[in-house]
KETOR-367179 format. One record per residue (C-alpha): x negated, y, z. Coordinates in pm, whole numbers, m for minus. Example, Ala and Ser with C-alpha at 12.3 -4.5 7.8 and 13.67 -1.06 7.14 Angstrom:
BEGIN
+--------+--------+--------+
!     xx !     yy !     zz !
+--------+--------+--------+
!  m1230 !   m450 !    780 !
!  m1367 !   m106 !    714 !
+--------+--------+--------+
This chain:
BEGIN
+--------+--------+--------+
!     xx !     yy !     zz !
+--------+--------+--------+
!   m668 !   2278 !   1658 !
!   m717 !   2477 !   1337 !
!   m399 !   2525 !   1138 !
!   m416 !   2411 !    777 !
!   m200 !   2433 !    470 !
!   m181 !   2092 !    304 !
!   m112 !   2047 !    m66 !
!     93 !   1727 !    m99 !
!    m19 !   1593 !   m436 !
!    251 !   1331 !   m468 !
!    625 !   1278 !   m495 !
!    928 !   1098 !   m351 !
!    941 !    930 !    m14 !
!    568 !    946 !     57 !
!    568 !   1322 !     m6 !
!    858 !   1353 !    239 !
!    676 !   1154 !    506 !
!    358 !   1358 !    465 !
!    563 !   1679 !    476 !
!    731 !   1581 !    802 !
!    397 !   1474 !    952 !
!    245 !   1812 !    864 !
!    533 !   1994 !   1031 !
!    506 !   1771 !   1338 !
!    134 !   1848 !   1367 !
!    185 !   2222 !   1325 !
!     42 !   2255 !    974 !
!    190 !   2432 !    675 !
!    246 !   2250 !    348 !
!    301 !   2303 !    m20 !
!    474 !   2054 !   m250 !
!    465 !   1999 !   m624 !
!    730 !   1851 !   m851 !
!    793 !   1786 !  m1218 !
!   1109 !   1847 !  m1417 !
!   1194 !   1475 !  m1389 !
!   1185 !   1510 !  m1009 !
!   1391 !   1827 !   m978 !
!   1662 !   1631 !   m788 !
!   1418 !   1436 !   m571 !
!   1456 !   1443 !   m195 !
!   1104 !   1577 !   m145 !
!   1203 !   1893 !   m335 !
!   1514 !   1946 !   m120 !
!   1325 !   1879 !    204 !
!   1038 !   2112 !    111 !
!   1283 !   2391 !     33 !
!   1469 !   2326 !    360 !
!   1160 !   2325 !    584 !
!    927 !   2556 !    395 !
!   1138 !   2776 !    172 !
!   1098 !   2838 !   m199 !
!    736 !   2948 !   m158 !
!    643 !   2594 !    m57 !
!    737 !   2452 !   m398 !
!    547 !   2463 !   m728 !
!    667 !   2307 !  m1050 !
!    398 !   2132 !  m1255 !
!    390 !   1937 !  m1580 !
!    224 !   1624 !  m1441 !
!    119 !   1476 !  m1109 !
!   m186 !   1338 !  m1288 !
!   m343 !   1666 !  m1404 !
!   m610 !   1758 !  m1146 !
!   m666 !   2105 !  m1287 !
!   m297 !   2184 !  m1244 !
!   m303 !   2058 !   m884 !
!   m608 !   2265 !   m799 !
!   m445 !   2571 !   m956 !
!   m150 !   2522 !   m718 !
!   m390 !   2481 !   m426 !
!   m557 !   2811 !   m510 !
!   m233 !   2998 !   m576 !
!    m86 !   2880 !   m244 !
!   m413 !   2919 !    m50 !
!   m400 !   2553 !     56 !
!   m696 !   2432 !    261 !
!   m649 !   2056 !    224 !
!   m509 !   1801 !    m21 !
!   m319 !   1485 !     71 !
!   m299 !   1247 !   m228 !
!    m46 !   1003 !    m80 !
!    m72 !    668 !   m255 !
!   m113 !    605 !   m627 !
!   m214 !    888 !   m861 !
!   m546 !   1024 !   m721 !
!   m546 !    846 !   m384 !
!   m834 !    612 !   m473 !
!  m1005 !    826 !   m736 !
!  m1345 !    911 !   m591 !
!  m1410 !   1162 !   m868 !
!  m1099 !   1359 !   m767 !
!  m1200 !   1342 !   m399 !
!  m1552 !   1457 !   m484 !
!  m1422 !   1743 !   m698 !
!  m1187 !   1845 !   m416 !
!  m1478 !   1892 !   m179 !
!  m1733 !   2036 !   m426 !
!  m1527 !   2312 !   m584 !
!  m1623 !   2679 !   m560 !
!  m1328 !   2696 !   m320 !
!  m1365 !   2365 !   m134 !
!  m1066 !   2177 !      0 !
!  m1047 !   1897 !    255 !
!   m954 !   1564 !    101 !
!   m727 !   1380 !    346 !
!   m859 !   1033 !    290 !
!  m1194 !    858 !    315 !
!  m1509 !   1033 !    194 !
!  m1552 !   1011 !   m182 !
!  m1861 !    792 !   m146 !
!  m1665 !    541 !     64 !
!  m1387 !    534 !   m196 !
!  m1647 !    475 !   m466 !
!  m1830 !    199 !   m280 !
!  m1520 !      6 !   m169 !
!  m1305 !     77 !   m473 !
!  m1501 !   m180 !   m674 !
!  m1389 !   m531 !   m578 !
!  m1727 !   m676 !   m672 !
!  m1920 !   m428 !   m461 !
!  m1678 !   m485 !   m173 !
!  m1741 !   m858 !   m196 !
!  m2118 !   m800 !   m195 !
!  m2094 !   m578 !    116 !
!  m1864 !   m828 !    289 !
!  m2096 !  m1119 !    222 !
!  m2391 !   m924 !    362 !
!  m2191 !   m890 !    687 !
!  m2087 !  m1260 !    692 !
!  m1726 !  m1169 !    614 !
!  m1566 !  m1463 !    427 !
!  m1476 !  m1389 !     65 !
!  m1317 !  m1585 !   m219 !
!  m1566 !  m1809 !   m403 !
!  m1677 !  m1647 !   m728 !
!  m1888 !  m1365 !   m866 !
!  m2012 !  m1080 !   m651 !
!  m2128 !   m860 !   m939 !
!  m1979 !   m748 !  m1270 !
!  m1983 !  m1014 !  m1538 !
!  m2041 !   m855 !  m1878 !
!  m2189 !  m1154 !  m2060 !
!  m1929 !  m1394 !  m2196 !
!  m2155 !  m1700 !  m2174 !
!  m2233 !  m1627 !  m1810 !
!  m1860 !  m1588 !  m1741 !
!  m1790 !  m1926 !  m1905 !
!  m2063 !  m2095 !  m1698 !
!  m1919 !  m1950 !  m1377 !
!  m1568 !  m2063 !  m1472 !
!  m1700 !  m2413 !  m1541 !
!  m1863 !  m2421 !  m1197 !
!  m1540 !  m2311 !  m1026 !
!  m1329 !  m2570 !  m1212 !
!  m1583 !  m2837 !  m1113 !
!  m1569 !  m2725 !   m748 !
!  m1189 !  m2739 !   m748 !
!  m1200 !  m3087 !   m899 !
!  m1437 !  m3199 !   m621 !
!  m1186 !  m3061 !   m368 !
!   m916 !  m3285 !   m513 !
!   m732 !  m3005 !   m697 !
!   m612 !  m3173 !  m1014 !
!   m479 !  m2858 !  m1181 !
!   m751 !  m2604 !  m1115 !
!   m716 !  m2233 !  m1182 !
!   m957 !  m1943 !  m1222 !
!   m863 !  m1577 !  m1174 !
!  m1004 !  m1322 !  m1416 !
!   m974 !   m976 !  m1257 !
!  m1063 !   m622 !  m1353 !
!  m1314 !   m513 !  m1092 !
!  m1163 !   m164 !  m1058 !
!   m800 !   m279 !  m1079 !
!   m543 !   m290 !   m803 !
!   m177 !   m348 !   m721 !
!   m167 !   m676 !   m913 !
!   m273 !   m513 !  m1242 !
!   m555 !   m640 !  m1459 !
!   m538 !  m1000 !  m1333 !
!   m473 !  m1319 !  m1527 !
!   m477 !  m1687 !  m1435 !
!   m664 !  m1938 !  m1649 !
!   m597 !  m2310 !  m1620 !
!   m844 !  m2450 !  m1874 !
!  m1170 !  m2353 !  m2037 !
!  m1016 !  m2354 !  m2384 !
!   m829 !  m2030 !  m2313 !
!  m1084 !  m1875 !  m2079 !
!  m1280 !  m1688 !  m2345 !
!   m978 !  m1506 !  m2490 !
!   m850 !  m1410 !  m2144 !
!  m1193 !  m1283 !  m2040 !
!  m1211 !  m1062 !  m2349 !
!   m857 !   m933 !  m2294 !
!   m918 !   m837 !  m1930 !
!  m1250 !   m672 !  m2017 !
!  m1083 !   m466 !  m2289 !
!   m797 !   m376 !  m2055 !
!  m1045 !   m262 !  m1788 !
!  m1240 !    m52 !  m2037 !
!   m928 !    108 !  m2183 !
!   m731 !    174 !  m1863 !
!   m989 !    191 !  m1586 !
!  m1300 !    319 !  m1766 !
!  m1487 !     31 !  m1607 !
!  m1560 !   m294 !  m1792 !
!  m1646 !   m485 !  m1475 !
!  m1479 !   m828 !  m1455 !
!  m1459 !  m1053 !  m1151 !
!  m1431 !  m1432 !  m1185 !
!  m1280 !  m1601 !   m878 !
!  m1134 !  m1926 !   m760 !
!   m755 !  m1922 !   m752 !
!   m631 !  m2002 !   m401 !
!   m295 !  m2178 !   m411 !
!     m7 !  m2143 !   m165 !
!   m176 !  m1867 !     29 !
!    m30 !  m1601 !    254 !
!   m125 !  m1239 !    184 !
!   m219 !  m1061 !    507 !
!   m343 !   m708 !    568 !
!   m521 !   m530 !    852 !
!   m442 !   m162 !    908 !
!   m758 !     28 !   1010 !
!   m804 !    387 !   1123 !
!  m1142 !    555 !   1171 !
!  m1263 !    905 !   1245 !
!  m1489 !   1128 !   1037 !
!  m1848 !   1014 !   1045 !
!  m1741 !    652 !   1087 !
!  m1826 !    667 !   1457 !
!  m1514 !    501 !   1587 !
!  m1258 !    265 !   1434 !
!   m955 !     70 !   1554 !
!   m694 !   m149 !   1395 !
!   m315 !   m128 !   1416 !
!   m260 !   m498 !   1379 !
!   m175 !   m719 !   1085 !
!    109 !   m749 !    837 !
!    222 !  m1024 !    601 !
!    293 !   m919 !    242 !
!    354 !  m1263 !     89 !
!    706 !  m1192 !    m45 !
!    626 !  m1050 !   m387 !
!    763 !  m1021 !   m738 !
!    635 !  m1234 !  m1024 !
!    386 !   m957 !  m1098 !
!    239 !   m971 !   m747 !
!    418 !   m652 !   m643 !
!    513 !   m655 !   m274 !
!    880 !   m660 !   m182 !
!    891 !   m744 !    193 !
!    622 !   m678 !    454 !
!    628 !   m812 !    809 !
!    421 !   m715 !   1113 !
!    248 !   m898 !   1271 !
!    108 !  m1118 !    992 !
!    190 !  m1445 !   1169 !
!    420 !  m1518 !   1465 !
!    294 !  m1826 !   1652 !
!    535 !  m1745 !   1937 !
!    831 !  m1824 !   1709 !
!    694 !  m2053 !   1437 !
!    464 !  m2353 !   1416 !
!    161 !  m2339 !   1188 !
!    m79 !  m2610 !   1075 !
!   m368 !  m2402 !   1211 !
!   m445 !  m2172 !   1502 !
!   m261 !  m1863 !   1377 !
!   m367 !  m1646 !   1673 !
!   m731 !  m1724 !   1599 !
!   m687 !  m1629 !   1233 !
!   m531 !  m1294 !   1326 !
!   m809 !  m1222 !   1575 !
!  m1070 !  m1319 !   1316 !
!   m945 !  m1096 !   1033 !
!   m890 !   m794 !   1256 !
!  m1239 !   m827 !   1404 !
!  m1401 !   m873 !   1064 !
!  m1210 !   m573 !    925 !
!  m1305 !   m334 !   1205 !
!  m1668 !   m453 !   1207 !
!  m1693 !   m394 !    833 !
!  m1531 !    m50 !    864 !
!  m1790 !     51 !   1122 !
!  m2077 !    m94 !    919 !
!  m1991 !    107 !    606 !
!  m1904 !    426 !    794 !
!  m1537 !    419 !    703 !
!  m1377 !    751 !    801 !
!   m999 !    757 !    756 !
!   m713 !    508 !    727 !
!   m750 !    203 !    507 !
!   m634 !   m153 !    459 !
!   m838 !   m471 !    450 !
!   m649 !   m723 !    236 !
!   m685 !  m1096 !    307 !
!   m553 !  m1425 !    181 !
!   m513 !  m1719 !    417 !
!   m501 !  m2076 !    290 !
!   m264 !  m2345 !    422 !
!   m560 !  m2471 !    628 !
!   m596 !  m2134 !    799 !
!   m906 !  m2025 !    604 !
!   m916 !  m1643 !    560 !
!  m1084 !  m1475 !    262 !
!  m1120 !  m1100 !    216 !
!   m977 !   m987 !   m120 !
!  m1032 !   m613 !   m126 !
!  m1019 !   m287 !     66 !
!   m759 !    m22 !    m17 !
!   m910 !    318 !     64 !
!   m581 !    502 !    111 !
!   m256 !    506 !    300 !
!    m36 !    221 !    179 !
!    336 !    207 !    118 !
!    373 !    m40 !    404 !
!    189 !    163 !    671 !
!    515 !    218 !    858 !
!    574 !   m148 !    937 !
!    238 !   m162 !   1115 !
!    315 !    163 !   1293 !
!    655 !     47 !   1420 !
!    502 !   m236 !   1628 !
!    201 !    m35 !   1750 !
!    180 !    138 !   2087 !
!    m99 !    373 !   2198 !
!   m143 !    452 !   2566 !
!   m322 !    781 !   2492 !
!    m28 !    930 !   2302 !
!    263 !   1096 !   2477 !
!    544 !    902 !   2311 !
!    489 !    591 !   2102 !
!    786 !    390 !   2224 !
!    907 !    394 !   1863 !
!    562 !    324 !   1724 !
!    259 !    512 !   1596 !
!    294 !    747 !   1298 !
!     m3 !    631 !   1094 !
!     40 !    911 !    839 !
!      7 !   1166 !   1119 !
!   m302 !    985 !   1239 !
!   m441 !    995 !    887 !
!   m389 !   1372 !    866 !
!   m542 !   1431 !   1210 !
!   m848 !   1225 !   1127 !
!   m878 !   1369 !    777 !
!   m886 !   1722 !    919 !
!  m1171 !   1627 !   1149 !
!  m1007 !   1549 !   1482 !
!  m1157 !   1266 !   1688 !
!   m970 !    939 !   1719 !
!   m922 !    999 !   2091 !
!   m867 !    636 !   2190 !
!  m1022 !    291 !   2163 !
!   m891 !    m51 !   2070 !
!   m818 !   m117 !   2437 !
!   m560 !    164 !   2426 !
!   m370 !      9 !   2134 !
!   m105 !   m255 !   2203 !
!    173 !   m420 !   2006 !
!    540 !   m488 !   2071 !
!    803 !   m676 !   1873 !
!    831 !   m755 !   1503 !
!    879 !   m514 !   1214 !
!   1020 !   m586 !    866 !
!    989 !   m348 !    574 !
!   1214 !   m383 !    269 !
!   1133 !   m218 !    m64 !
!   1467 !   m134 !   m225 !
!   1422 !   m115 !   m602 !
!   1642 !    m84 !   m909 !
!   1536 !   m409 !  m1074 !
!   1675 !   m747 !  m1170 !
!   1499 !  m1030 !   m981 !
!   1687 !  m1286 !  m1192 !
!   1526 !  m1144 !  m1506 !
!   1161 !  m1141 !  m1403 !
!   1216 !   m831 !  m1186 !
!   1284 !   m616 !  m1492 !
!   1317 !   m246 !  m1391 !
!   1660 !    m87 !  m1432 !
!   1735 !    274 !  m1512 !
!   2059 !    454 !  m1449 !
!   2245 !    677 !  m1207 !
!   2304 !    631 !   m834 !
!   2640 !    766 !   m726 !
!   2648 !    661 !   m360 !
!   2377 !    554 !   m119 !
!   2456 !    512 !    250 !
!   2376 !    303 !    556 !
!   2476 !    293 !    921 !
!   2216 !    466 !   1143 !
!   2069 !    245 !   1413 !
!   1797 !    312 !   1675 !
!   1600 !     16 !   1537 !
!   1615 !    134 !   1174 !
!   1415 !    382 !    966 !
!   1497 !    454 !    601 !
!   1272 !    662 !    379 !
!   1416 !    769 !     46 !
!   1411 !   1050 !   m207 !
!   1760 !    951 !   m327 !
!   2051 !   1174 !   m215 !
!   2252 !    996 !     53 !
!   2616 !   1003 !    158 !
!   2549 !   1338 !    327 !
!   2495 !   1478 !    m21 !
!   2782 !   1278 !   m168 !
!   2844 !   1530 !   m445 !
!   2494 !   1480 !   m585 !
!   2439 !   1198 !   m833 !
!   2081 !   1086 !   m880 !
!   1939 !    985 !  m1215 !
!   1650 !    744 !  m1168 !
!   1351 !    908 !  m1343 !
!   1216 !    697 !  m1627 !
!    869 !    843 !  m1574 !
!    802 !    633 !  m1263 !
!    872 !    294 !  m1108 !
!   1239 !    274 !   m997 !
!   1161 !    256 !   m624 !
!   1465 !    381 !   m436 !
!   1389 !    346 !    m65 !
!   1188 !    183 !    210 !
!   1371 !     45 !    511 !
!   1189 !    m56 !    830 !
!   1366 !   m272 !   1087 !
!   1231 !   m344 !   1436 !
!   1324 !   m623 !   1676 !
!   1202 !   m752 !   2010 !
!   1115 !  m1081 !   1839 !
!   1131 !  m1242 !   1496 !
!   1486 !  m1369 !   1541 !
!   1622 !  m1029 !   1635 !
!   1430 !   m855 !   1356 !
!   1571 !  m1098 !   1097 !
!   1926 !  m1055 !   1227 !
!   1895 !   m679 !   1217 !
!   1744 !   m694 !    869 !
!   2038 !   m896 !    743 !
!   2282 !   m660 !    914 !
!   2124 !   m360 !    745 !
!   2119 !   m518 !    398 !
!   2475 !   m647 !    420 !
!   2614 !   m309 !    528 !
!   2410 !    m97 !    289 !
!   2608 !     91 !     22 !
!   2423 !    135 !   m306 !
!   2647 !    205 !   m603 !
!   2574 !    328 !   m950 !
!   2557 !    242 !  m1318 !
!   2278 !    155 !  m1557 !
!   2222 !    330 !  m1888 !
!   2481 !    106 !  m2058 !
!   2749 !    187 !  m1801 !
!   2728 !   m153 !  m1626 !
!   2684 !   m175 !  m1247 !
!   2328 !    m89 !  m1148 !
!   2114 !   m394 !  m1071 !
!   1902 !   m389 !   m757 !
!   1695 !   m634 !   m554 !
!   1918 !   m626 !   m244 !
!   2033 !   m987 !   m295 !
!   1673 !  m1104 !   m332 !
!   1569 !   m925 !    m12 !
!   1860 !  m1078 !    179 !
!   1786 !  m1429 !     51 !
!   1422 !  m1409 !    161 !
!   1481 !  m1266 !    508 !
!   1531 !  m1598 !    690 !
!   1207 !  m1747 !    556 !
!    967 !  m1462 !    625 !
!    645 !  m1565 !    802 !
!    705 !  m1930 !    716 !
!    396 !  m2091 !    564 !
+--------+--------+--------+
């Protein structure tokens, strides 16, 4: 195996996880940080494991020229974008590979990112492969009259289905993460919403494409974790996860793997069949398009058990660890604690073969991932800024916590939440033999967690711990 030096073009907990994966695989690394992140855990860990020469201060994580300058100065041979920032920017991936001094982009090929990054194009590809998609447009709608006619048709269809209060989704084609989406409940307001979303897409995404879809009510949001090797010759899935516990802005807060648990709960449909269906569709589509790294196929499932593909995320996702914790691979020496999907992503991105088939992948237990955030769920999940003075938890063999915040070990270090980024504090992944045990362990972790600090006014820092605890007993219920 050729040794590489990987530029980690990200920050916080994901940078720390990539860093550790590089070390575990025998690769060198180089990290970047901004002034706002000088106290971040990824800076401390990089200095600890790689020394001062592994760290470069930059002005912005979103300046590609600055990142490439660091890559050249450090003689990096590959770039890992993490998630967010440039992770799904096909232009950045293409530039990475086509420079005078080429670098390996650890992610899908830029053409795959381009083709699947557009929700409309993804829907068109899916429909050509008989993959079920949400009723609505499968091409950009630029003409307002055409958009109105499509909305009228969807409202009429919903009325025929007995839905008395129909709803149409107006979505930016190139959007993601719940951004650039609005719900419309009547034709009188449709025109203004359509114009607003189109302007938003043009201004923020440099793409005026707008998607008009039927709004599916009371759905569950499921995902399929896929991994494929370079050339798209082989692909497997690492199961499903349920991401239905979200904020008002459709931002995920709890993820559970697997996506349904028919062994513990009763559903009004054949849940096992739905899981088999979406995993098979996802892997078949990955092979058909030549997918060549890790990625996530995102689905919604109706109360009748009808699955519809929403989109494909061509990157590692925040919640990859909850899929990894329940996965077991017979071809790997030690996966009793799960599969490290970030390590798999790096291996595959650097050109190694997958080395196993779907028959070698099994699943055990239930995993729950909590996103711990400084926010106020009682006030529309409003972000909170301030200082964290103590953060601690009791280590357990069934618990993983990923955080850039100094912990009780560094008790003399206070941490000011940077205002430049979302106030995400930590990810916690709990594993149990079954759903009941996973829930009990999740509650135990949340109840014993110490998270103390003050907001900018001096009041106690608000977090979403109470919200996470209140939702634990109802996860996977439909």
